[in-house]
Each structure stands twice: as structure tokens, then as C-alpha cells.
C-alpha positions in Angstrom: 93.8 252.5 36.7 96.0 255.3 38.1 99.0 254.5 40.3 101.2 256.7 42.5 104.9 255.8 41.9 107.4 256.8 44.6 111.1 257.0 43.6 113.8 256.1 46.1 112.5 257.8 49.3 115.3 256.2 51.3 117.3 257.3 54.3 120.6 257.7 52.4 118.9 260.4 50.2 117.5 262.2 53.2 119.4 265.0 55.0 122.3 263.5 56.8 122.3 260.5 54.5 125.3 259.3 52.5 124.0 260.9 49.3 121.6 263.5 50.7 119.4 265.3 48.2 118.6 268.8 49.5 115.1 269.1 50.8 114.3 265.4 50.3 112.6 265.2 53.7 110.1 267.9 52.7 108.6 265.5 50.2 107.5 262.9 52.7 104.4 264.7 54.2 103.3 265.7 50.6 103.5 262.1 49.5 101.7 260.8 52.6 98.8 263.3 51.9 98.7 262.2 48.2 98.4 258.5 49.0 94.6 258.3 49.8 93.9 259.6 46.3 95.3 256.5 44.6 94.1 252.8 44.4 97.6 251.6 43.9 100.9 252.8 45.3 104.3 251.4 44.1 107.8 252.4 45.3 111.3 251.9 43.9 114.3 251.2 46.1 118.0 251.5 45.4 119.4 248.2 46.6 123.1 248.1 45.9 125.7 245.4 46.7 128.7 246.7 48.7 131.0 246.2 45.6 128.8 248.2 43.2 130.7 249.7 40.3 129.0 253.1 40.7 130.7 253.6 44.1 133.8 255.8 44.0 135.2 253.8 47.0 135.4 250.8 44.7 137.7 252.6 42.2 141.2 253.4 43.8 142.4 256.8 42.8 138.9 258.0 41.8 136.8 260.6 43.6 133.1 261.0 44.1 131.4 262.6 41.0 134.3 261.6 38.7 133.1 260.2 35.4 134.2 256.7 34.2 133.0 254.1 31.8 131.4 251.1 33.6 130.7 248.0 31.4 130.6 250.2 28.3 128.4 252.9 29.7 129.3 256.4 31.0 129.0 256.4 34.8 129.1 259.1 37.5 130.8 257.8 40.7 128.7 258.2 43.8 129.3 257.9 47.5 128.5 254.5 48.9 124.8 254.6 49.4 121.7 252.3 49.8 123.7 249.2 50.4 121.4 246.2 50.7 120.0 245.5 54.2 121.5 248.6 55.7 119.6 251.5 57.4 120.6 253.8 54.6 118.6 251.6 52.1 115.5 251.6 54.3 112.6 253.9 53.5 112.5 257.2 55.3 110.9 256.6 58.7 108.0 259.1 58.3 106.9 257.6 55.0 103.6 255.8 55.3 104.8 252.4 53.9 101.6 250.6 55.0 99.9 251.9 51.9 102.7 250.7 49.5 101.4 247.6 47.5 104.7 246.7 45.9 108.4 247.6 46.0 110.7 247.2 43.1 114.4 247.0 43.8 117.1 248.3 41.4 120.8 248.7 41.1 121.6 245.1 42.2 123.9 244.2 39.4 127.4 245.4 40.4 128.4 246.0 36.8 125.7 248.4 35.8 123.8 251.2 37.5 120.0 251.6 37.4 118.6 255.1 37.7 115.2 254.1 36.2 112.7 252.1 38.1 112.0 250.1 34.9 115.4 249.1 33.5 119.1 249.3 34.2 121.0 252.2 32.5 121.8 250.1 29.4 118.2 248.7 29.1 119.8 245.3 29.3 117.5 244.0 32.1 114.0 244.9 33.3 113.1 245.3 37.0 109.7 243.8 36.1 107.8 246.9 37.2 106.5 247.8 33.8 105.1 244.3 33.2 103.6 244.2 36.7 101.9 247.6 36.4 100.4 246.6 33.0 99.1 243.4 34.6 97.3 245.5 37.2 95.7 247.5 34.3 97.6 250.7 35.2 97.6 253.2 32.4 98.5 256.4 34.2 101.4 257.1 36.7 101.8 260.0 39.0 105.4 260.2 40.1 107.2 261.7 43.1 110.6 261.2 44.7 114.3 261.8 44.3 116.3 262.8 42.5 114.6 264.9 39.8 117.6 264.9 37.6 118.5 261.2 37.9 116.2 258.4 39.1 113.0 260.4 38.7 113.9 261.6 35.2 115.0 258.2 33.8 111.9 256.5 35.4 109.6 259.1 33.8 111.3 258.8 30.4 111.0 254.9 30.5 107.4 255.1 31.7 106.5 257.2 28.7 108.3 254.8 26.3 106.4 251.9 28.0 103.1 253.7 27.0 102.0 255.0 30.4 100.6 258.5 30.8 102.8 260.3 33.2 102.3 263.1 35.7 105.1 264.6 37.7 104.3 266.4 40.9 106.9 269.2 41.0 106.6 269.9 44.7 107.0 266.3 45.6 110.4 265.9 43.8 113.9 267.2 44.7 117.1 267.2 42.6 120.8 266.9 43.0 121.9 269.6 40.6 125.5 268.4 40.3 125.8 270.9 37.4 123.9 274.2 37.8 120.6 273.9 35.8 120.5 270.1 35.8 117.0 270.0 37.4 115.6 272.6 35.0 117.0 270.7 32.0 115.6 267.4 33.4 112.1 269.0 33.7 112.3 270.3 30.1 113.4 266.9 28.9 110.5 265.1 30.7 108.0 267.6 29.5 109.3 267.4 25.9 108.9 263.6 26.0 105.2 263.9 27.1 105.2 264.1 30.8 102.6 266.5 32.5 104.3 268.6 35.2 101.7 269.3 38.0 102.0 272.0 40.6 
């Protein structure tokens, strides 16, 4: 079976949000148009506690985008975003959530970030999404969402390692580009790992 996997289409990543990804709102109509082509639609959702270690605000003297080590792993510090049960963590209002079969939350452990929809950044704990998709006999994933160079990239790489065939719809993804060229490098990395980039 083929499934559509939507990555973090949440208010805080939309224009005006706490961690706005440029052009993220442009994805929503594309994704809504894609949905009828798939039997199964799954979404990931950043779902952070207020005291999450990836938030710059929780590290006195540190600034947004500083680099630290968090529980043994390199960590970029982000603005406070997608805090559990806040409007910022809710899905974008124009997203047709009625078609979403299952939502997998990530980033709930304050001591470790979770870019991938499958595992935390240290691969210490699974979200359960890979096991669930396999139980539904899904073999191929088509992926859209934000951000190309973070949560999309790490979800794609983990999906390939988990044995799924992976398509990435370029027009239905947007990136952060903290460093110039980050999105282009992320696309190269995903393609080199076996992902098919669709236009």
C-alpha cells in the first residue's frame, strides 16, 4: 500500500508562527489536492513540553540558533514552538485533517529533540510510526511538509533505513536554510540515500 506522510504542517511553522518556514502556507492547497490519490494519510506533529531542551529560552545566556550539546547530542537551539495543547502546535487551519487516519507526535522528551517522524535524534526511542505503517502493509511513502532540511530530511532518511520506498514532492516541501544551501544539500542527501524527488 502507498501512504501520504505529512510532516509538521502546524501553525508555528506557518507565516507569523513562532518558527515560521518561508512559504509553508503554500504547501497546504497542494497537499489537500494530493490527498484523494492515497488510501492512507498519516501526519507527524511536533508536540513539545514547555521545558524542552531545544528551546533557547530554557538556556540562560544562549540565543536562538546557538549550538549546544543536549544529552550527548549536538543541538540547534530554536524559538519556543509547538508547545503541547497550544494553538501553535495545532495543524494549519486550511489543512483537510478529516482525511488524516493517524497522527504521530514527536519531541515529547525534554532531554532529546526529534526531527524524524520515526525516532528521536539519538535513535533511542521510536514514535511507533514505522511499526504501525508496516502493520498496515504500507511499502511506499510519499512525503510532503516542513522543513525540508530538518524534519522532512530526517524522516525521509529514517524511512529509507526502515525499508520503505520514498518519494518526496519537491513543490510540497519548504525549508529553513539556516545556512545558505542547506535545502539543496538536504535534497542531495535524500536522493543519494535512495529517495525519489518528484516535481
